[in-house]
PyMOL CGO cylinders between C-alpha atoms (Angstrom):
from pymol import cmd
from pymol.cgo import CYLINDER

trace = [
    CYLINDER, 103.74, 106.22, 133.00, 104.91, 108.40, 130.15, 0.3, 1, 1, 1, 1, 1, 1,
    CYLINDER, 104.91, 108.40, 130.15, 102.35, 110.47, 128.26, 0.3, 1, 1, 1, 1, 1, 1,
    CYLINDER, 102.35, 110.47, 128.26, 102.89, 110.92, 124.51, 0.3, 1, 1, 1, 1, 1, 1,
    CYLINDER, 102.89, 110.92, 124.51, 101.56, 113.89, 122.51, 0.3, 1, 1, 1, 1, 1, 1,
    CYLINDER, 101.56, 113.89, 122.51, 101.60, 115.05, 118.91, 0.3, 1, 1, 1, 1, 1, 1,
    CYLINDER, 101.60, 115.05, 118.91, 104.22, 117.80, 119.03, 0.3, 1, 1, 1, 1, 1, 1,
    CYLINDER, 104.22, 117.80, 119.03, 102.56, 119.94, 116.34, 0.3, 1, 1, 1, 1, 1, 1,
    CYLINDER, 102.56, 119.94, 116.34, 99.00, 119.83, 117.68, 0.3, 1, 1, 1, 1, 1, 1,
    CYLINDER, 99.00, 119.83, 117.68, 99.56, 118.93, 121.36, 0.3, 1, 1, 1, 1, 1, 1,
    CYLINDER, 99.56, 118.93, 121.36, 96.95, 116.19, 120.90, 0.3, 1, 1, 1, 1, 1, 1,
    CYLINDER, 96.95, 116.19, 120.90, 97.25, 113.40, 123.48, 0.3, 1, 1, 1, 1, 1, 1,
    CYLINDER, 97.25, 113.40, 123.48, 98.29, 110.17, 121.75, 0.3, 1, 1, 1, 1, 1, 1,
    CYLINDER, 98.29, 110.17, 121.75, 98.39, 107.83, 124.72, 0.3, 1, 1, 1, 1, 1, 1,
    CYLINDER, 98.39, 107.83, 124.72, 100.35, 106.61, 127.72, 0.3, 1, 1, 1, 1, 1, 1,
    CYLINDER, 100.35, 106.61, 127.72, 103.13, 104.05, 127.70, 0.3, 1, 1, 1, 1, 1, 1,
    CYLINDER, 103.13, 104.05, 127.70, 105.05, 102.25, 130.41, 0.3, 1, 1, 1, 1, 1, 1,
    CYLINDER, 105.05, 102.25, 130.41, 108.50, 103.34, 131.55, 0.3, 1, 1, 1, 1, 1, 1,
    CYLINDER, 108.50, 103.34, 131.55, 109.81, 100.11, 129.97, 0.3, 1, 1, 1, 1, 1, 1,
    CYLINDER, 109.81, 100.11, 129.97, 108.31, 100.98, 126.57, 0.3, 1, 1, 1, 1, 1, 1,
    CYLINDER, 108.31, 100.98, 126.57, 109.70, 104.49, 126.87, 0.3, 1, 1, 1, 1, 1, 1,
    CYLINDER, 109.70, 104.49, 126.87, 113.18, 103.13, 127.63, 0.3, 1, 1, 1, 1, 1, 1,
    CYLINDER, 113.18, 103.13, 127.63, 112.85, 100.86, 124.58, 0.3, 1, 1, 1, 1, 1, 1,
    CYLINDER, 112.85, 100.86, 124.58, 112.09, 103.88, 122.39, 0.3, 1, 1, 1, 1, 1, 1,
    CYLINDER, 112.09, 103.88, 122.39, 114.89, 105.96, 123.88, 0.3, 1, 1, 1, 1, 1, 1,
    CYLINDER, 114.89, 105.96, 123.88, 117.50, 103.40, 122.85, 0.3, 1, 1, 1, 1, 1, 1,
    CYLINDER, 117.50, 103.40, 122.85, 116.92, 104.18, 119.18, 0.3, 1, 1, 1, 1, 1, 1,
    CYLINDER, 116.92, 104.18, 119.18, 115.65, 107.77, 119.07, 0.3, 1, 1, 1, 1, 1, 1,
    CYLINDER, 115.65, 107.77, 119.07, 117.88, 110.82, 118.96, 0.3, 1, 1, 1, 1, 1, 1,
    CYLINDER, 117.88, 110.82, 118.96, 117.92, 113.36, 121.76, 0.3, 1, 1, 1, 1, 1, 1,
    CYLINDER, 117.92, 113.36, 121.76, 119.43, 116.70, 120.86, 0.3, 1, 1, 1, 1, 1, 1,
    CYLINDER, 119.43, 116.70, 120.86, 120.07, 117.67, 124.49, 0.3, 1, 1, 1, 1, 1, 1,
    CYLINDER, 120.07, 117.67, 124.49, 119.43, 116.50, 128.04, 0.3, 1, 1, 1, 1, 1, 1,
    CYLINDER, 119.43, 116.50, 128.04, 116.37, 118.76, 128.15, 0.3, 1, 1, 1, 1, 1, 1,
    CYLINDER, 116.37, 118.76, 128.15, 114.95, 117.41, 124.87, 0.3, 1, 1, 1, 1, 1, 1,
    CYLINDER, 114.95, 117.41, 124.87, 111.39, 116.10, 125.27, 0.3, 1, 1, 1, 1, 1, 1,
    CYLINDER, 111.39, 116.10, 125.27, 110.48, 115.36, 121.69, 0.3, 1, 1, 1, 1, 1, 1,
    CYLINDER, 110.48, 115.36, 121.69, 111.29, 112.73, 119.10, 0.3, 1, 1, 1, 1, 1, 1,
    CYLINDER, 111.29, 112.73, 119.10, 110.88, 112.40, 115.36, 0.3, 1, 1, 1, 1, 1, 1,
    CYLINDER, 110.88, 112.40, 115.36, 109.21, 109.15, 114.27, 0.3, 1, 1, 1, 1, 1, 1,
    CYLINDER, 109.21, 109.15, 114.27, 108.17, 107.75, 110.92, 0.3, 1, 1, 1, 1, 1, 1,
    CYLINDER, 108.17, 107.75, 110.92, 106.75, 104.54, 109.52, 0.3, 1, 1, 1, 1, 1, 1,
    CYLINDER, 106.75, 104.54, 109.52, 110.27, 103.05, 109.22, 0.3, 1, 1, 1, 1, 1, 1,
    CYLINDER, 110.27, 103.05, 109.22, 110.92, 103.77, 112.90, 0.3, 1, 1, 1, 1, 1, 1,
    CYLINDER, 110.92, 103.77, 112.90, 107.77, 101.92, 113.95, 0.3, 1, 1, 1, 1, 1, 1,
    CYLINDER, 107.77, 101.92, 113.95, 108.67, 99.02, 111.63, 0.3, 1, 1, 1, 1, 1, 1,
    CYLINDER, 108.67, 99.02, 111.63, 112.11, 98.87, 113.25, 0.3, 1, 1, 1, 1, 1, 1,
    CYLINDER, 112.11, 98.87, 113.25, 110.59, 98.84, 116.74, 0.3, 1, 1, 1, 1, 1, 1,
    CYLINDER, 110.59, 98.84, 116.74, 108.33, 95.99, 115.71, 0.3, 1, 1, 1, 1, 1, 1,
    CYLINDER, 108.33, 95.99, 115.71, 111.25, 94.00, 114.28, 0.3, 1, 1, 1, 1, 1, 1,
    CYLINDER, 111.25, 94.00, 114.28, 113.23, 94.56, 117.48, 0.3, 1, 1, 1, 1, 1, 1,
    CYLINDER, 113.23, 94.56, 117.48, 110.43, 93.05, 119.56, 0.3, 1, 1, 1, 1, 1, 1,
    CYLINDER, 110.43, 93.05, 119.56, 108.68, 96.14, 120.89, 0.3, 1, 1, 1, 1, 1, 1,
    CYLINDER, 108.68, 96.14, 120.89, 105.51, 95.61, 122.87, 0.3, 1, 1, 1, 1, 1, 1,
    CYLINDER, 105.51, 95.61, 122.87, 102.67, 95.23, 120.33, 0.3, 1, 1, 1, 1, 1, 1,
    CYLINDER, 102.67, 95.23, 120.33, 100.67, 97.88, 122.21, 0.3, 1, 1, 1, 1, 1, 1,
    CYLINDER, 100.67, 97.88, 122.21, 103.48, 100.41, 121.66, 0.3, 1, 1, 1, 1, 1, 1,
    CYLINDER, 103.48, 100.41, 121.66, 103.65, 99.59, 117.96, 0.3, 1, 1, 1, 1, 1, 1,
    CYLINDER, 103.65, 99.59, 117.96, 99.87, 99.94, 117.63, 0.3, 1, 1, 1, 1, 1, 1,
    CYLINDER, 99.87, 99.94, 117.63, 99.86, 103.25, 119.52, 0.3, 1, 1, 1, 1, 1, 1,
    CYLINDER, 99.86, 103.25, 119.52, 102.53, 104.73, 117.25, 0.3, 1, 1, 1, 1, 1, 1,
    CYLINDER, 102.53, 104.73, 117.25, 100.98, 103.39, 114.04, 0.3, 1, 1, 1, 1, 1, 1,
    CYLINDER, 100.98, 103.39, 114.04, 97.61, 104.82, 115.06, 0.3, 1, 1, 1, 1, 1, 1,
    CYLINDER, 97.61, 104.82, 115.06, 99.22, 108.18, 115.89, 0.3, 1, 1, 1, 1, 1, 1,
    CYLINDER, 99.22, 108.18, 115.89, 100.91, 108.30, 112.48, 0.3, 1, 1, 1, 1, 1, 1,
    CYLINDER, 100.91, 108.30, 112.48, 97.77, 107.26, 110.63, 0.3, 1, 1, 1, 1, 1, 1,
    CYLINDER, 97.77, 107.26, 110.63, 98.31, 108.12, 106.97, 0.3, 1, 1, 1, 1, 1, 1,
    CYLINDER, 98.31, 108.12, 106.97, 101.19, 110.49, 107.75, 0.3, 1, 1, 1, 1, 1, 1,
    CYLINDER, 101.19, 110.49, 107.75, 104.67, 109.41, 106.79, 0.3, 1, 1, 1, 1, 1, 1,
    CYLINDER, 104.67, 109.41, 106.79, 106.24, 111.03, 109.84, 0.3, 1, 1, 1, 1, 1, 1,
    CYLINDER, 106.24, 111.03, 109.84, 105.64, 113.24, 112.86, 0.3, 1, 1, 1, 1, 1, 1,
    CYLINDER, 105.64, 113.24, 112.86, 107.26, 114.70, 115.93, 0.3, 1, 1, 1, 1, 1, 1,
    CYLINDER, 107.26, 114.70, 115.93, 106.04, 113.47, 119.28, 0.3, 1, 1, 1, 1, 1, 1,
    CYLINDER, 106.04, 113.47, 119.28, 106.69, 114.91, 122.70, 0.3, 1, 1, 1, 1, 1, 1,
    CYLINDER, 106.69, 114.91, 122.70, 106.63, 113.14, 126.02, 0.3, 1, 1, 1, 1, 1, 1,
    CYLINDER, 106.63, 113.14, 126.02, 106.21, 113.89, 129.70, 0.3, 1, 1, 1, 1, 1, 1,
    CYLINDER, 106.21, 113.89, 129.70, 106.33, 111.74, 132.78, 0.3, 1, 1, 1, 1, 1, 1,
    CYLINDER, 106.33, 111.74, 132.78, 102.97, 111.52, 134.47, 0.3, 1, 1, 1, 1, 1, 1,
]
cmd.load_cgo(trace, "trace")
């Protein structure tokens, strides 16, 4: 499992499968090999949905964003 957190507040967002994490990694930018955070926004989540992402992943990210237009998330393997 991969645990996802709000980068700014360190609030736990939820856990996703390794498969869902790999799906996200295909489209999100990593600045280095040690990078453990990603920038997401509503358009990113829409794109994931259009590409056939697991509905649970889409729901998790939409819920995390709430009314915010964007946010940074961090991840760790658990």
